[in-house]
N, C-alpha and C positions, 0 to 999 in steps of 0.2 A: 610436699606434695599438695596439691590442692584438690579437693574432694567436689564434684558436681552433685550437690543434695538430690537424692532420690533417683537418680539415674546410673550412679556407680561408676561414673567416668572419673578418672584421675591422670594428673600428668605432672612430669617434674618442672618446678619452677628454678629459673637461674638462681645460682647459689648467693647472689649479692642481695636478691630482693628481700626486701624488708617490710614494704608498704603495697597495698593493691587499693586500685580505685575503679570501680566499676563505671562504665559508661552511664550518663545521668538518667537518661531516659530509651532504654533499649526496646527493640520492637519485640512484643511478646511473642509473634509468630516465627520470628527468625530463629535459624539453627546456628548463628555466628555471635558470640559473645567477645565484645571487645572490652578492653580494662586495661590499666596503666600501672606498671611497675616502677618503683624507684627506691633509692635507700638513701641513708645521709650522704653519700660520696656520688650517687648516680641521679642526675635529671631523669623525670618521668619517662619513660618507654612506653610507646603503646604496642599492644599483642593482640593477635586475633586468635580466638580458639573455635573450631568448628565442631560442633557436637554430631554431625553426621559422618566427620572423616577422622574425629578425634585425634586431630592435630593442632599443634600451638605454632603460629607464625610471628614473627617479630615484625612490627612496621617503623619505618625512620623517616616519616612525611616530612615534608617542608624541611625543616633544619637538621642536620647531622647532631646527634647529641652527645654532649659533651662526655669524654670518658677520662678514666684514669687507671693507670696500672697500679690496681690495689687489691689486696689479699683481703678475704673477708672469712672470719674465723669465727666459728659457734663452740662456746665452753658452756661448762655447767659448775658452780660452785657449791659446795655442801655447805649449807648453814648450820647455826649451832644445834639446831632440831634436826638435823639431816635432811633438811628438804633441799631438793637442787633446785639451784636459781641459775636461769640462762643469763648467759652474756654475748653480745655481738661486739666482735674488734674487728676494725680497719687499719689497716697499716699499708705503706707503698711495698711494692712486690720486692723491688730491690732492696729494701732496706736491709742492714747487716746489724749485728751488736743493737738488738732491739732493748737490751737493759740499758744502754746509754741514749735511748730515744724520750722524748717528752711524751707525756701521756696526759689526754684529756679525758675526765669519766664522766658519763651523764647518767644522772637518777632523777627519778621521780617518786613513784611509789603511792599514789593516794588518788582517792576519790573513784576507783575502779577505772582510770583513765590510763590508755597505754602510753608508754614512754613515746615523745615524738621520735620518728624516724624518716620524716619526710627529709627531703634534698635541701640542701644547705650550701651555697655556693663558698662560703668561707671554708667549708670543710675540704675542698678541693685545694685551696692553698695550704691548708695545713698539712694534709697527707702529702703534697708535694715538698714541704718544708721538713718532712720526716717526723711529724707527729703521729702516735697511736691514739684512735678514737676508740673509746669503749663505750658501751651502752647496757646498762646493769638493769635487767627486767624484774625488779623485785617485787616482793608482795606487799599489796596495798594497790598495784596498778591492776591492769585490767587483761595483761597478755594471756594468762592462763584460764580466764573466764571468771564467773561470779565468786567462787571460791577462793581463788587469788587474791582478790579485793578483800574479801571478808577474812582471811587470814591474815591482812597486815592493817586492819583499821580498827577502832574503838580500843577494846582491852587487848589487842593483839599488835599494835603499833610496834612493839620490841622486835616483832618479827622482821619487819620490814629494813630496821635499823641493823639487826645481825646479818641478815642478807647482804646487805650493802656492804659491811665491813668485810665478810666472807669472799665477797666479789674482787674487791682490791687486794686482798692478802692472795687470793690465787692467781691474780693476773701478775703481781711482783713475783711470786715463787714460780710461775711459768717464765720468766723472763721478760715482761713485757714492761720496760721502764723500771724505776726506783722510786722511792719514798721524795728523795731531792729533785725528782723531775715531774711529779705527779701534781696535777691540778683537778679539781673537782669543779662542774658547772651543774646549776639548777635554779628553777623558778618556782614561784607561787609556792604551793604546797608541799612540792618536791625539797623546798629548805627546812623542813622539819627533820626528814631523815639526814640530809647534808649538814644541818647545824648541830645534830646528835653526835654524828661523827667527827665533827669539829671538836665538839667538846671531850668526847670518851675516846679517839684515837688520833690525837692531832699528829702523831709521828707518822702516819700513813699517807701524809700529803705535804707538799709545800705552799700551796695556794688554793684559793676558793673564789670562785666568782658565784654571786647569787643576784637574780632579778625578782624585785617584788617578793622576797622571800616571809612565808608565814613563820617566825621565830618565837613569837610571844604566845604559844598555845594558850596556856594556862589563863593569863589575865585576860584574853579575847573571849575564851570562853565563859568565864564568870561574870561578863558584862552583858547582860540582855538587851541593852541600849543599842548596841552595834548594830548594823544592818543584817548582817549574816550569821549572827551567834547561832541563833536558833536552828536554821536548817543545815549549820554545821553540825549540828549534833548526831547527826546519821554517821558522819566520819569519824569524829572526834569523843564521842558520849557526851552526858550531860553532867559536868561537875558541880552544879549549883544544886541539883537534885539528889547526887551521889557521892558520899565522901572517899568511897573507893575508886571511884573513875576521876576524883580529884587527885589523889595521891599518884593514881598510876599516869596521869597526863604530868605531874610535876616529876614522874622519874624520869622521863625523857625530854621534856621541854627544853629547846636550846636555850631560850632566855634563863630560866630557873637553874639550868645546870653550869652556868659559866664558873670556871673556878680559876683561881691563881696557878698559872702553868705556862709554859712556853706554847704558843700558840702559832699556827701558819697566817700567812697575809690573807687578807680578804677583803674583796670588793663588793658592794652591795649596790644596788641601783635601785631605785624608788622614786614614784611620781608624789607631788607634794600634796595630790587631793585624792590619792588613791582610796577609794572606799572599801576594798578588800583589805588591804593591807595597809592601814594606817602609819602616816609618818610618825607619829608620836610614839608607837611602840618600837621601831628602829632605832629612833634616837636614844630610847632608854637602853635598847639593847647596846648600841654602841658606846654608851657612856658607860655601862658595867663592864662590857668587855675591855674597855680602856684602862678602866682602872684595875682589873684583873692582871693585866699585862704588865702594868707600871708597878704595880705590887710584886709580881714575880722578878722583875727587873731590880726594884730594889733588893728585894731579897738575894740576890744574885750578884750584887755589885759589893766589893769590898772597900770601894770608896766613892760614896755618892758625889762628892765634889768632881769627879770624872766624867761625869754626864756632859755630853753635848747633843745639842736639839737642832741640828742642821741638818735637812735630807740630804741624800745624794743628789747633786745637780742633774744628772743626767736621767734621773727618774721623773723629777719634778718639771724639767723640760718638756718631756715627752708628754706627760697629761697636763700640762697647762695648755699645749698646743689644741688640746681636744676639748677640755671642760674647764675653764681657767675661774670662772664663778661660783660653782655650785659644787664644788668638792670639799667634804668636810674631812679631814685627813689626819690622822695620828702622825705626829712629826716621826721621822725614824730615830730613834735614841740608841747611841752607842756608849757601852760602857768600857772601862779600861780594862775589864776582865776580856773583852773579845765579845760580851754578850749584846746580841742585837736585836730589838724590839720589831715585831713585824709590822709592816705598812696596814693600816686599817683605813679603808677609803669608804665614804658614804657619798654616792653620786645622786644627789637630787633633781630629779628633772620636774621642769614645769607641766602642769596639766595633771589630769586626773585620771589617764588611763592605767589600767593594770600592769599592763605590758606594752611595748612601744606600738602607739596606734598608727603609726604611719611608716612606710618604706625607708624615709629617709632617718627618722628617730631610730628606727631598727639598727640602720647601717651604722650610724654614729655610735650607738651603744656596742655595736659588736667590734668595731676599731677601738675603742676605749678599754674594752675588757680584755681585748688580745694583746693591747698595747702593755696593758698591767701584767697579764701571764708572761709574757716575753721578757719583761724586766723582772719579774719574781723567779722565775727559772733561768735566770741570767742566758738567755738564748742569743741575744743580741751579740753579746762578748764571745761566745762560741763562734760566731761567723756565720 
């Protein structure tokens, strides 16, 4: 329901609506309001609402909007402290046996910013290809107001991490995919929650894609010479002045909590001159993660001489066609016991933009990320 403030009018929005944008310069004397509704799988559609007649009219001006036969499902997961966390799910209406479909989970949960629910053309392709798309509106974001943000930042960051874990477990419990077909995607500050889950619950997913992720929270917040450290204290706290805060950040920081264990595959994109997420921090993260998975591989190998270091040809050929010169990849390592190390890929882009600065760059990054996911979830082999 959308409530018109001070006038008491309300009306039912379409079930698929996730994002609303008002016309930029409405006439203050008009009794008609124009706005656009969209979702991750629905391009913006213009609506007209008449205050005088209290009715809603859908407009399809110029081009007929792209539509998809897609179900929208609203769920709530109970977090560790019994807080109910919203989840928005999209899947093809005709899909059956959803537990056998690939699942792509989006998360952010930082800075009081809503999870991006705007339309993305690639989502239509994914839905048509049988994917389930899930959006977890965890604490730390702004979906449920200021308190929702406050309850997931600074000394309450673990709330967002627990929210995210609860969302994934509920999705699997309800039959939306399974861990071997589950991938997580996030960017920037959302990398903290995604990276924490990657360390604490790697069994819940098969692959992860991160764009310019914030993974070394502690070292960043301990360096006042970095350009954004001081202004970031409102989100993460000040470990320079508060030892309790320092220990709390250390308890969830993705870089600090890498451990010797089996990890899902991961693909990280970063710009070489990104001022918000420096390349040096991600190189340290990759190096530490690489050592952890190698140590785990050695510990699970009965015969170290049985190690081979040749990546599968089909995987390399797909990625080299897209980014031949700027991928730092950990080789696939197979042991005679059948243990296989995950692919760990760092995609270094030229320039200094925090995320893709142009449409062409964005398109190339999406194509590369999806190629990675299709390979890791073995979807190409499934036909």
